[in-house]
C-alpha positions in Angstrom: 41.9 15.6 -35.0 40.9 12.0 -35.4 41.5 9.2 -32.8 44.3 7.8 -35.1 46.0 11.2 -35.2 45.6 11.6 -31.5 47.7 8.5 -30.9 50.6 10.2 -32.7 50.0 13.6 -31.2 52.5 15.5 -29.1 51.3 15.1 -25.5 52.3 18.6 -24.5 49.2 20.6 -23.8 47.2 17.5 -22.9 45.9 17.0 -19.4 43.3 15.0 -17.5 41.3 12.4 -19.4 43.0 13.1 -22.7 46.5 12.7 -21.2 45.4 9.4 -19.6 44.1 8.1 -23.0 47.3 9.2 -24.7 49.4 7.2 -22.3 47.2 4.2 -22.8 47.7 4.6 -26.6 51.4 4.5 -26.0 51.1 1.2 -24.2 51.6 2.6 -20.7 48.6 1.4 -18.8 50.1 2.1 -15.4 50.8 5.8 -16.3 47.4 6.1 -17.9 45.8 4.8 -14.7 47.9 7.1 -12.5 46.6 10.1 -14.4 43.0 8.8 -14.4 43.1 8.4 -10.7 43.7 12.1 -10.3 40.6 13.1 -12.3 37.6 13.6 -10.1 34.9 14.2 -12.7 32.7 12.3 -15.2 35.4 12.2 -17.9 37.9 10.8 -15.5 35.5 8.1 -14.4 34.8 7.1 -18.0 38.5 6.7 -18.7 39.0 4.9 -15.4 36.2 2.5 -16.3 37.8 1.8 -19.7 41.2 1.2 -18.2 39.8 -1.3 -15.6 37.9 -3.1 -18.3 41.1 -3.3 -20.4 42.8 -4.7 -17.3 40.1 -7.4 -17.0 38.7 -6.1 -13.7 35.1 -5.9 -14.8 33.8 -5.4 -11.2 35.9 -2.3 -10.7 35.1 -1.1 -14.2 31.4 -1.4 -13.5 31.8 0.9 -10.5 33.6 3.5 -12.6 31.0 3.3 -15.5 28.3 4.0 -12.9 30.2 7.0 -11.6 30.5 8.2 -15.2 26.8 7.7 -15.7 27.3 5.2 -18.5 26.4 1.6 -19.2 29.3 -0.8 -18.9 30.9 -1.3 -22.3 31.4 -4.8 -23.6 32.5 -4.4 -27.2 35.9 -4.0 -28.8 38.4 -2.1 -26.5 40.0 -0.2 -29.4 36.5 1.0 -30.5 35.7 2.2 -27.0 39.0 4.0 -26.7 38.3 5.8 -30.0 34.8 6.7 -28.8 36.1 8.2 -25.6 38.9 10.1 -27.4 36.5 11.5 -29.9 34.1 12.6 -27.2 36.8 14.2 -25.1 38.3 16.0 -28.2 34.9 17.3 -29.1 34.2 18.5 -25.6 37.6 20.2 -25.5 37.0 21.9 -28.8 33.6 23.0 -27.7 34.9 24.5 -24.5 37.6 26.4 -26.4 34.9 28.1 -28.4 35.7 26.4 -31.8 32.9 25.5 -34.2 
């Protein structure tokens, strides 16, 4: 699944970071943030960082990028969103044993 396809995907079966990213793609930053706040791992921290950068809170975003073990992003938000989605989808596929 591509990032573009993911935007239009049925959210049933999504959880964690992918669900937060799906809500963000639907234009519901608040719901995306609520979901991201409940994820206590690296993927949740990365999504949380992206969401705060999108919000314009670079200080808070920097904290979450550090928690995710990533350098703070500064480029196009849509490109970062797609990068995160693709990484999360790849990780999900890998963990499900798909090649």
